[in-house]
C-alpha positions as CSV (number, residue, x, y, z in Angstrom):
1,M,21.7,21.3,1.4
2,Q,20.8,19.0,-1.5
3,R,17.2,18.3,-2.3
4,R,17.7,14.6,-1.8
5,D,19.0,15.2,1.7
6,V,16.0,17.4,2.5
7,L,13.6,14.7,1.2
8,A,15.5,12.0,3.2
9,G,15.1,14.1,6.3
10,I,11.4,14.6,5.8
11,G,11.0,10.9,5.1
12,S,12.9,10.1,8.3
13,A,10.6,12.4,10.3
14,G,7.6,10.6,8.8
15,V,9.0,7.3,9.8
16,L,9.6,8.5,13.3
17,A,6.0,10.0,13.5
18,G,4.6,6.7,12.2
19,A,6.7,4.7,14.8
20,G,5.3,7.0,17.5
21,A,1.8,6.4,16.4
22,V,2.4,2.6,16.5
23,A,4.0,3.0,19.9
24,V,1.0,4.9,21.2
25,Y,-1.9,3.1,19.4
26,G,-0.3,-0.2,18.6
27,V,-0.1,-2.0,15.2
28,P,-3.5,-2.5,13.6
29,S,-4.7,-6.1,13.7
30,P,-7.6,-7.8,11.9
31,E,-9.6,-7.4,15.1
32,T,-9.1,-3.6,15.2
33,L,-10.5,-3.4,11.7
34,L,-13.9,-4.5,12.9
35,E,-16.4,-2.2,14.6
36,E,-17.6,-3.1,18.1
37,D,-20.7,-4.8,16.7
38,G,-18.6,-7.1,14.4
39,E,-19.1,-5.1,11.2
40,R,-16.2,-4.1,9.0
41,H,-15.1,-0.4,8.7
42,D,-16.3,1.3,5.6
43,P,-14.0,1.2,2.7
44,L,-11.6,4.1,2.4
45,A,-11.3,6.2,-0.7
46,V,-7.8,6.5,-2.2
47,E,-6.9,8.9,-4.9
48,T,-5.2,7.2,-7.9
49,V,-2.5,9.0,-9.9
50,E,-2.1,9.2,-13.7
51,A,1.0,7.2,-14.3
52,R,2.2,4.1,-16.3
53,G,-0.4,1.4,-15.6
54,S,-2.6,3.7,-13.5
55,E,-5.3,6.2,-14.2
56,A,-6.2,9.3,-12.2
57,G,-9.4,8.9,-10.2
58,E,-10.4,7.1,-7.0
59,V,-10.7,3.6,-5.7
60,L,-12.1,2.1,-2.6
61,I,-9.9,0.0,-0.3
62,P,-10.8,-2.7,0.2
63,A,-12.5,-3.3,-3.1
64,Q,-16.2,-4.2,-2.8
65,D,-16.3,-7.0,-5.3
66,Q,-12.9,-8.7,-5.4
67,P,-9.9,-9.4,-3.2
68,T,-7.4,-6.5,-2.7
69,F,-3.6,-6.6,-2.6
70,I,-2.0,-3.4,-1.2
71,D,1.7,-2.5,-1.3
72,L,2.3,0.4,1.2
73,F,5.5,2.1,0.2
74,G,7.5,5.3,0.4
75,T,9.7,6.8,-2.4
76,W,12.4,7.5,0.3
77,C,12.5,3.8,1.3
78,P,15.3,1.7,-0.2
79,P,13.5,-1.7,0.6
80,C,10.5,-0.3,-1.3
81,V,12.7,0.2,-4.3
82,E,14.0,-3.3,-3.9
83,Q,10.4,-4.6,-3.8
84,M,9.3,-3.0,-7.1
85,P,10.6,-5.7,-9.5
86,E,8.9,-8.5,-7.5
87,L,5.7,-6.5,-7.4
88,A,5.9,-6.1,-11.2
89,I,6.2,-9.9,-11.7
90,A,3.4,-10.6,-9.2
91,N,1.1,-8.1,-10.9
92,E,1.8,-9.7,-14.3
93,R,0.9,-13.1,-12.9
94,I,-2.2,-12.3,-10.7
95,G,-3.1,-8.6,-11.1
96,E,-6.3,-9.3,-13.0
97,Q,-7.7,-11.4,-10.2
98,V,-7.4,-8.8,-7.5
99,L,-7.4,-5.0,-7.0
100,F,-3.5,-4.7,-7.1
101,I,-2.4,-1.3,-5.9
102,S,0.7,0.4,-4.4
103,V,-0.2,3.2,-2.0
104,T,2.0,6.0,-0.5
105,S,1.1,8.2,2.4
106,E,3.8,10.7,1.6
107,G,2.7,14.3,1.3
108,V,2.1,14.5,-2.5
109,G,1.4,17.9,-4.1
110,E,2.7,21.4,-4.3
111,N,4.5,22.5,-1.2
112,R,4.5,19.0,0.2
113,S,7.4,16.4,0.5
114,I,7.2,15.5,-3.2
115,T,5.2,16.7,-6.1
116,E,2.9,14.5,-8.1
117,D,5.3,14.8,-11.1
118,E,8.2,13.5,-8.8
119,L,6.0,10.6,-7.7
120,V,5.2,9.7,-11.4
121,D,8.9,10.0,-12.3
122,W,9.9,7.7,-9.4
123,W,7.2,5.2,-10.5
124,A,8.5,5.2,-14.1
125,E,12.1,4.9,-12.9
126,H,11.2,1.8,-10.9
127,D,9.1,0.2,-13.6
128,G,5.7,0.6,-11.8
129,N,2.9,-0.5,-14.2
130,W,-0.2,-1.0,-12.0
131,L,-2.5,1.1,-10.0
132,L,-0.8,3.9,-8.0
133,G,-2.6,5.6,-5.1
134,V,-2.0,8.4,-2.6
135,D,-3.3,8.0,1.0
136,H,-3.5,11.7,1.8
137,N,-4.8,11.3,5.3
138,A,-2.8,8.1,6.0
139,E,-6.0,6.2,6.9
140,V,-5.2,3.2,4.7
141,T,-1.6,3.2,6.1
142,E,-2.9,3.4,9.7
143,R,-5.3,0.6,9.1
144,Y,-2.9,-1.9,7.3
145,L,0.7,-1.0,8.0
146,D,2.4,-4.0,9.6
147,G,5.4,-2.5,11.4
148,G,7.2,-0.7,8.6
149,F,7.7,-0.1,4.9
150,P,7.2,-1.8,2.6
151,T,4.1,-3.6,3.9
152,A,2.1,-6.0,1.8
153,A,-1.5,-6.8,2.7
154,V,-4.2,-9.2,1.3
155,I,-7.9,-8.4,2.0
156,D,-10.5,-10.8,0.9
157,A,-13.6,-9.9,-1.1
158,S,-15.7,-9.6,2.1
159,G,-13.3,-6.9,3.3
160,R,-11.4,-8.9,6.0
161,L,-7.7,-8.6,6.3
162,Q,-6.3,-12.0,5.7
163,W,-2.5,-11.4,5.7
164,S,-0.1,-8.6,6.1
165,D,3.7,-8.4,6.5
166,N,6.4,-5.9,6.2
167,G,9.7,-6.3,4.4
168,V,10.6,-7.3,0.9
169,H,8.8,-10.3,-0.5
170,S,9.4,-12.4,-3.6
171,A,6.8,-12.5,-6.4
172,D,6.3,-16.2,-5.7
173,E,5.5,-15.4,-2.1
174,I,3.1,-12.6,-3.0
175,V,1.3,-14.7,-5.6
176,A,1.1,-17.8,-3.4
177,T,-0.3,-15.7,-0.5
178,I,-2.9,-14.0,-2.7
179,E,-3.9,-17.4,-4.2
180,A,-4.1,-19.1,-0.8
181,E,-6.2,-16.4,0.7
182,T,-8.6,-16.1,-2.2
183,D,-8.8,-19.9,-2.6
184,A,-9.6,-20.2,1.1
185,E,-12.4,-17.6,0.7
186,E,-13.9,-19.4,-2.3
187,T,-14.1,-22.7,-0.3
188,S,-15.6,-21.1,2.8
């Protein structure tokens, strides 16, 4: 069996497991992101990877001092590959105004579904040039996934989810959504 077939099988199992979690627990909504007393959940730490446009380290999602744009993706996901050029354009246009990050919840590391080197190679192959994160415990994915991959989400500077949607989006749509949500926040 070829390695790509094995990875596709593992990715499919992950999608089925994620779909089962959504079936049991439902899709997270803005209301589920709030604690019972109306406070937001604490930000989640996400490991960042040394790759083109990204440095190894850790970031908090959502960012504490600025809006956050998240792209939830999988390397096994053809629509995620299709989304990459539009993300690159959107990042060039608005990436300095928000925490702009792509996050995978795939098992990354030795003896996992992909190695970090394979993730970095995939990133370079698809012209990624912004912050790249790994959601090892799938907490960010659980909180923000909107039905399937890829999912895009915009979180305002106060930490409230303002928009999320799955599927491939144009750069114009991504930028317009980020601007609309951040402009609405500034006028509030």
